[in-house]
N, C-alpha and C positions, 0 to 999 in steps of 0.2 A: 735293824737294831745293830748298834756298834758292839764289837766284840767285849769291851769294857762294860757296857752297859748289861749285855748277856751275862757276863760272869757275875754282877752284882745281883741281877735277877735270880740267877741260880743259888746263890747265897741265901737270899730272902726265902725261896722255895725250900731249900734244904733245913732252914731254921724255922719253919712253920710248925707249930705246935698241934694243929689238927686240919682236918680236911676244909672244915669252915674258913680256916685262915687262908687256905690255898684259894678258894673261891673269892675271898675278899682281896687277895694280892692280884688275881687274874683281872677282877674288876677294876682295880687301880690302874693296871695297864691297859685297859679297853679291851679286854678280852672275857669270854665267859667259858666256864668249865662246869659241865653237868655234875651234880652232887655224886653220883655214883663214879664218874671219872676222877673227880677230886679225891674221893676215898681211895680209889685204886692207885693213884698216883702218890697219895700220903703214905700209904702202906709201903709201896715200892721204895719211896726216899728213905723210909725209917728202916727198911729191912736191908738197904743198900744193894736192891736189885736193879735199881735204874741206873743205866750208864749215862756218863756225862753227856754223850750225843743225844740220848733219848731225852734227858732233861731238858737240852738245850731245843730240841724240837718242841717239847711242850711249851717252854718259855717263849719260844717264837710264835706261838699261837696254834701249833699243829697239836691237836689232841690225838693221843696214842690209842 
């Protein structure tokens, strides 16, 4: 995935309003996030605990 595409995906992830929306975003990108991991990711994105590097790893298909 190109850097520009990655940045756009990160913006979408950070703008998600729920864990379910994260799951749907992942599906649209051809990936799956288990519900418990999606909730964990959503919580971290909204608490500011997830660094950009870790968010990129998730966006690239690596589940933390």
